[in-house]
N, CA, C and O of each residue as an XYZ file, in Angstrom:
364
protein
N     128.975     74.340     39.197
C     127.829     74.858     38.473
C     127.997     74.514     36.991
O     129.031     74.838     36.407
N     127.007     73.865     36.369
C     127.125     73.528     34.950
C     127.063     74.776     34.084
O     126.349     75.730     34.393
N     127.811     74.753     33.014
C     127.797     75.883     32.090
C     127.092     75.472     30.818
O     127.134     74.307     30.424
N     126.449     76.418     30.179
C     125.810     76.094     28.916
C     126.881     75.845     27.870
O     127.931     76.487     27.870
N     126.597     74.895     26.968
C     127.564     74.572     25.929
C     128.673     73.677     26.421
O     129.720     73.586     25.780
N     128.472     73.009     27.553
C     129.543     72.189     28.091
C     129.628     70.830     27.419
O     130.614     70.117     27.605
N     128.604     70.448     26.631
C     128.703     69.165     25.938
C     129.589     69.316     24.706
O     129.989     70.422     24.344
N     129.888     68.183     24.069
C     130.796     68.207     22.928
C     130.110     68.495     21.601
O     130.781     68.611     20.576
N     128.797     68.612     21.599
C     128.075     68.869     20.368
C     128.215     70.336     19.959
O     128.163     71.229     20.805
N     128.392     70.579     18.655
C     128.489     71.973     18.192
C     127.143     72.670     18.284
O     126.094     72.026     18.283
N     127.185     73.986     18.362
C     125.959     74.785     18.342
C     125.490     74.848     16.893
O     126.218     75.323     16.022
N     124.280     74.372     16.638
C     123.790     74.282     15.271
C     122.644     75.246     15.024
O     121.732     75.378     15.841
N     122.709     75.916     13.880
C     121.660     76.846     13.497
C     120.739     76.253     12.432
O     119.634     76.753     12.219
N     121.190     75.185     11.762
C     120.374     74.510     10.748
C     120.553     73.006     10.940
O     121.348     72.368     10.250
N     119.804     72.455     11.886
C     119.928     71.049     12.267
C     119.674     70.116     11.074
O     120.380     69.122     10.905
N     118.684     70.429     10.262
C     118.344     69.582      9.120
C     119.508     69.465      8.138
O     119.851     68.365      7.705
N     120.114     70.597      7.787
C     121.245     70.578      6.869
C     122.426     69.850      7.502
O     123.118     69.091      6.824
N     122.662     70.074      8.791
C     123.744     69.410      9.507
C     123.597     67.896      9.404
O     124.559     67.194      9.092
N     122.401     67.398      9.663
C     122.166     65.959      9.635
C     122.365     65.391      8.234
O     122.903     64.294      8.083
N     121.941     66.117      7.219
C     122.130     65.665      5.837
C     123.618     65.610      5.486
O     124.071     64.662      4.846
N     124.364     66.609      5.897
C     125.804     66.634      5.634
C     126.509     65.493      6.349
O     127.442     64.903      5.805
N     126.074     65.175      7.560
C     126.661     64.050      8.301
C     126.367     62.730      7.592
O     127.230     61.855      7.532
N     125.140     62.579      7.048
C     124.780     61.357      6.311
C     125.660     61.189      5.079
O     125.949     60.067      4.663
N     126.086     62.315      4.495
C     126.947     62.274      3.319
C     128.399     61.962      3.681
O     129.243     61.812      2.797
N     128.691     61.865      4.986
C     130.033     61.484      5.416
C     130.919     62.634      5.857
O     132.107     62.430      6.107
N     130.375     63.828      5.957
C     131.173     64.966      6.410
C     131.417     64.873      7.913
O     130.596     64.320      8.646
N     132.531     65.408      8.366
C     132.838     65.416      9.797
C     131.850     66.317     10.533
O     131.181     67.150      9.920
N     131.765     66.146     11.842
C     130.884     66.986     12.653
C     131.248     68.456     12.488
O     130.379     69.317     12.355
N     132.550     68.725     12.499
C     133.008     70.114     12.412
C     132.648     70.737     11.066
O     132.157     71.864     11.006
N     132.903     69.979      9.966
C     132.616     70.517      8.643
C     131.113     70.711      8.454
O     130.674     71.733      7.927
N     130.327     69.722      8.889
C     128.873     69.814      8.755
C     128.334     71.006      9.540
O     127.459     71.725      9.058
N     128.853     71.214     10.744
C     128.410     72.344     11.564
C     128.791     73.668     10.914
O     127.991     74.603     10.884
N     130.014     73.746     10.394
C     130.495     74.977      9.757
C     129.634     75.331      8.543
O     129.236     76.484      8.377
N     129.346     74.335      7.693
C     128.561     74.590      6.483
C     127.120     74.950      6.834
O     126.564     75.907      6.295
N     126.515     74.177      7.744
C     125.105     74.441      8.077
C     124.934     75.776      8.779
O     123.940     76.467      8.558
N     125.889     76.149      9.622
C     125.794     77.449     10.291
C     126.012     78.599      9.314
O     125.379     79.648      9.439
N     126.903     78.409      8.344
C     127.102     79.444      7.327
C     125.838     79.601      6.486
O     125.452     80.714      6.130
N     125.200     78.474      6.174
C     123.964     78.523      5.394
C     122.866     79.245      6.162
O     122.096     80.009      5.580
N     122.791     79.007      7.462
C     121.769     79.671      8.277
C     122.038     81.172      8.362
O     121.108     81.979      8.372
N     123.299     81.531      8.422
C     123.654     82.948      8.569
C     123.503     83.726      7.265
O     123.057     84.873      7.273
N     123.876     83.103      6.143
C     123.898     83.836      4.874
C     122.848     83.381      3.886
O     122.708     83.973      2.816
N     122.114     82.349      4.223
C     121.144     81.786      3.287
C     121.784     80.659      2.503
O     122.915     80.780      2.033
N     121.053     79.555      2.363
C     121.618     78.364      1.716
C     122.154     78.649      0.325
O     123.209     78.132     -0.042
N     121.458     79.452     -0.451
C     121.892     79.676     -1.832
C     123.158     80.524     -1.920
O     123.814     80.536     -2.961
N     123.512     81.228     -0.856
C     124.697     82.082     -0.895
C     125.958     81.405     -0.371
O     127.058     81.923     -0.568
N     125.822     80.260      0.292
C     126.995     79.593      0.840
C     127.855     79.103     -0.309
O     127.363     78.452     -1.230
N     129.137     79.419     -0.250
C     130.063     79.017     -1.294
C     130.230     80.044     -2.396
O     131.124     79.910     -3.231
N     129.389     81.067     -2.416
C     129.525     82.111     -3.432
C     130.389     83.229     -2.863
O     130.047     83.850     -1.857
N     131.500     83.470     -3.521
C     132.351     84.545     -3.034
C     132.508     85.643     -4.067
O     133.048     86.708     -3.769
N     132.044     85.393     -5.267
C     132.150     86.409     -6.298
C     133.511     86.481     -6.951
O     133.745     87.326     -7.815
N     134.417     85.599     -6.544
C     135.751     85.594     -7.114
C     135.827     84.706     -8.334
O     134.808     84.256     -8.857
N     137.045     84.458     -8.781
C     137.248     83.588     -9.923
C     137.087     82.138     -9.496
O     137.262     81.817     -8.320
N     136.757     81.262    -10.431
C     136.510     79.868    -10.096
C     137.749     78.997    -10.244
O     137.615     77.782    -10.390
N     138.923     79.554    -10.214
C     140.152     78.803    -10.400
C     140.618     78.039     -9.186
O     141.727     77.507     -9.204
N     139.828     77.957     -8.128
C     140.295     77.361     -6.888
C     140.182     75.848     -6.832
O     140.687     75.248     -5.883
N     139.538     75.194     -7.810
C     139.415     73.735     -7.753
C     140.786     73.050     -7.655
O     140.896     71.978     -7.061
N     141.813     73.650     -8.221
C     143.144     73.063     -8.147
C     143.634     72.934     -6.711
O     144.458     72.071     -6.410
N     143.133     73.782     -5.831
C     143.541     73.762     -4.431
C     142.773     72.732     -3.613
O     143.139     72.464     -2.469
N     141.715     72.148     -4.175
C     140.886     71.179     -3.458
C     141.545     69.803     -3.499
O     142.315     69.500     -4.410
N     141.236     68.982     -2.511
C     141.684     67.594     -2.528
C     140.761     66.802     -3.450
O     139.666     67.257     -3.782
N     141.202     65.627     -3.859
C     140.373     64.774     -4.706
C     139.079     64.420     -3.979
O     138.013     64.405     -4.594
N     139.157     64.135     -2.684
C     137.950     63.817     -1.912
C     136.964     64.985     -1.913
O     135.757     64.776     -2.034
N     137.468     66.206     -1.779
C     136.597     67.382     -1.808
C     135.954     67.545     -3.182
O     134.777     67.889     -3.284
N     136.727     67.297     -4.234
C     136.192     67.394     -5.589
C     135.108     66.341     -5.817
O     134.082     66.623     -6.436
N     135.339     65.133     -5.316
C     134.340     64.071     -5.453
C     133.073     64.417     -4.674
O     131.965     64.165     -5.146
N     133.234     64.992     -3.486
C     132.070     65.430     -2.706
C     131.267     66.463     -3.484
O     130.037     66.418     -3.505
N     131.962     67.386     -4.119
C     131.277     68.431     -4.887
C     130.562     67.829     -6.100
O     129.442     68.223     -6.423
N     131.210     66.879     -6.766
C     130.585     66.212     -7.903
C     129.309     65.503     -7.469
O     128.303     65.527     -8.177
N     129.361     64.878     -6.306
C     128.181     64.198     -5.771
C     127.065     65.200     -5.494
O     125.905     64.954     -5.826
N     127.425     66.341     -4.879
C     126.444     67.383     -4.588
C     125.749     67.865     -5.857
O     124.556     68.171     -5.842
N     126.497     67.931     -6.950
C     125.959     68.443     -8.209
C     125.245     67.366     -9.022
O     124.685     67.654    -10.080
N     125.264     66.133     -8.533
C     124.586     65.057     -9.239
C     125.344     64.522    -10.437
O     124.756     63.887    -11.313
N     126.643     64.771    -10.485
C     127.468     64.253    -11.565
C     127.681     62.765    -11.311
O     127.953     62.359    -10.181
N     127.560     61.955    -12.353
C     127.773     60.522    -12.204
C     129.088     60.115    -12.855
O     129.619     60.823    -13.710
N     129.608     58.956    -12.434
C     130.833     58.435    -13.017
C     132.098     59.146    -12.571
O     133.131     59.040    -13.233
N     132.037     59.861    -11.472
C     133.189     60.639    -11.024
C     134.189     59.838    -10.184
O     135.325     60.278    -10.003
N     133.792     58.687     -9.678
C     134.617     57.979     -8.700
C     135.960     57.499     -9.261
O     136.926     57.378     -8.507
N     136.038     57.226    -10.557
C     137.296     56.739    -11.143
C     138.089     57.830    -11.861
O     139.126     57.551    -12.464
N     137.606     59.066    -11.798
C     138.290     60.149    -12.501
C     139.515     60.630    -11.738
O     139.552     60.594    -10.508
N     140.511     61.078    -12.484
C     141.693     61.702    -11.890
C     141.354     63.148    -11.555
O     140.340     63.681    -12.003
N     142.207     63.767    -10.769
C     141.927     65.117    -10.278
C     141.635     66.091    -11.418
O     140.642     66.817    -11.363
N     142.478     66.121    -12.448
C     142.252     67.076    -13.535
C     140.964     66.778    -14.298
O     140.309     67.694    -14.795
N     140.597     65.491    -14.392
C     139.345     65.123    -15.047
C     138.142     65.556    -14.207
O     137.131     66.010    -14.743
N     138.264     65.408    -12.885
C     137.202     65.869    -11.983
C     136.988     67.367    -12.123
O     135.853     67.840    -12.195
N     138.084     68.105    -12.160
C     138.004     69.568    -12.290
C     137.295     69.936    -13.585
O     136.442     70.823    -13.596
N     137.645     69.255    -14.683
C     136.984     69.524    -15.957
C     135.493     69.250    -15.879
O     134.688     70.042    -16.368
N     135.114     68.123    -15.262
C     133.706     67.778    -15.125
C     132.964     68.847    -14.319
O     131.872     69.269    -14.698
N     133.563     69.281    -13.205
C     132.923     70.280    -12.361
C     132.762     71.610    -13.082
O     131.724     72.262    -12.963
N     133.765     72.008    -13.815
C     133.701     73.297    -14.516
C     132.738     73.255    -15.694
O     132.180     74.284    -16.075
N     132.541     72.091    -16.265
C     131.673     71.976    -17.454
C     130.269     71.512    -17.106
O     129.449     71.293    -17.997
N     129.990     71.362    -15.840
C     128.655     70.902    -15.436
C     127.676     72.038    -15.417
O     126.503     71.836    -15.101
């Protein structure tokens, strides 16, 4: 007897956001996680935790570059990690 959810595709609550995240190069898992969080909490609330913003140091350079792209920052591709962090914090 087939079971629901037996395919390998994640359960998506915001298909449009998922597809956009995939076009940006995010993995299926990351895109699904972000789009489902946005559907559950509202797009504008995803990523807001109310804490301090000192966590950029814990991000990888690729994650920082992705964030710079999301914010529309240009010229970030050749920046070093500390320069990326400065750009993100001052944007």
